[in-house]
C-alpha positions, 0 to 999 in steps of 0.5 A: 500500500505504501508503495502505491502512494509513493507512485501516486506522489511521484505521478502527482509531482510530475503532473505539477511540474508539467502544469507549471511548465505549461502555464509558464510557456502559455505566456511570452515574456519581455525581460527588461532587466534591472528596471523598476516601475516609475511612480508616474505609472500609478498616477496614470492608472496602473495598480498593484494586482498582488504582493506575494512576499513568499515568492522570491524566484523569477519562474514563480513570479512569472507563473503567478502573473500568467495565471491572472488576467489583471497582471501585465507586469511581474516584478521581483523587488529586493529591498536593501534590508530585506528579501526578494519579493514578487509584485504583480502589476496591472498596467492597463487603463482604458485598454492602454498600457500605462506602465513606465519603467526606469532603471533600478538596481533593486528590481527585475521586471518581466512584462507579459506579452499579449501572445496566445498559446496558439500563436506560440505554437506557430513559430518565430516567423509567424508571431513576428519574433524574427520578422517584426520591426525594430521597436524602441517603444515610448519609454525613455530608458536606454537599454542596449538590445538586438533585433533580427533584420530580416532584410539582411539576415543579420542581428543588429543592435538598437536602443530599447526604451523599456516598454511596449516593444515587441518580441523581436527584442533580444538581450544578446546577439548570441540569443538573437542569432540562435533564435532567428538564424536562417529566417528570410523575407520569403518566410513572411506570412503575408505580402503586407509584411514585405516592403512595398514593391509598388506604391502610389505617388501619395505613398512616395511623398510620405515615405520617400520625399518627407524630410527626416524627423528626429521626433520628441524622444531622446534616444540616439538611433542611427536610422536611414531616410531617403533623400529625394534630392540626392537620390540615395538613402542617407543616415540621420539620428532618430530620437526613438518615437513619432517622426514620420514614415521616411524612417528606416532601420536599414539602408537596404529597407530604405532602398527597397522601399523608395527605388521602386515603381510608382503607381498613379495616384492623387499627389500632394504638394510637398513644396519645392524639391531641389534636385539640382545641386546648383540650387540647394548648394547655394542655400544658407544652412538651416537648423530647422524648427526642432530642438535636437542637436545633430552635427551636420555640414552645409556648403558655403558658396562664399568660401567654396567650403563645407562648414559644420552646423547644428541641425535641429532634427526636422525641417531645414533644407537640402543643403545638409550633409552628414559628412564633409566629404559628402558635402564637398563631393556634391557641391564643390563641382558646381563652379559654373552654376555658382558663377551663373547664379552667384554674383548677385548674391555674393555682391551684397553680402553682410561683410560688404555692408559692414565694410561700407558702413565703417567706410561711411562713418570714417568719412563723416568723422574725417570731414567733421574733423577737417571742418572743425580744424578749418573753423578754429584756424579762421577764428584764430586768424581773425582774432590776431588781426583785431589785436593788431588794429587796436595797438598804437605805434611809437610815433603815434604815442609821441605825437600825443592823443588823437585830435578828437580828444583835444577838441573835447 
């Protein structure tokens, strides 16, 4: 009889282990490392679902969160003077994830991804683990991560903001390689997931003609945009959120999107597009309307050289290059065009007005000094003549007083 109960205990233990494993695998996790919950999240509507002081391991905390629909964040906290405890957090407010994470050495966070068991069984390609776009997320942490670029078939680094990312997000290049090696663009589920091969002219305006926008966030991601003036994809610094559609994680994706056939469609006016270097190389440098600080180069037609200036991240004009070499290669060979367009502009430069103003002021001062000197000379000359007329000679003194004095 005792042997029977031993077998039952072993069987139940195996069932429990399998159940725990099944429950854990039913949820997919975004491991965010040493991050904690920003108190602002609670003000925005997040709340603690449970405090489990008896759970001190990551597997147990994740399993507890996976069993609850009101848990989106499993958080292990280690106070300075205590033991590790599990906290479950409900991040949803009106259907929106409001949890904001910030760096913390006392916490380890596991964010539950919204993935069903059916999706998990379909593999990394179908659920977007290897084919999803690089996604920074709206939070402002700066976590070095890796994503799989299905276009080039390689794993690349990026900066993760800390929340609302996707499953194409790996803690190391080795993990990324082992998970996604061999996945290609032909493995994508639907044509919608492939870069546009054809597009309307309206699509082209938004994706290939718009000026690059850094966005309001403060990450520093080297992305690519299509410069329709130069006819090539160029790098710019992306802040990590918002921006516009002319924004690509790789040069290959940029070229695949913009070097394509354009279908007829309603066209929006995007303003003047300067395709001739003789036009945009003569423009003054323009920092734009945004407040980022990116080092760029612009061509100075007066000095025939490229100069460094600070670009704000959006707006501006086409006289903007990421390197001095690119700037000189584009603009230095346009001497004939400069001579055609330039004289009227070069003649009336600020330097000319400064020199002319100084010359006029100097001339006025000189004329004034000469006038004053001439006036003083004339006054002194008249004064000396008057003094001479008032003096009597020695003969006049010996002759006596004038006749008109004797008659008196």
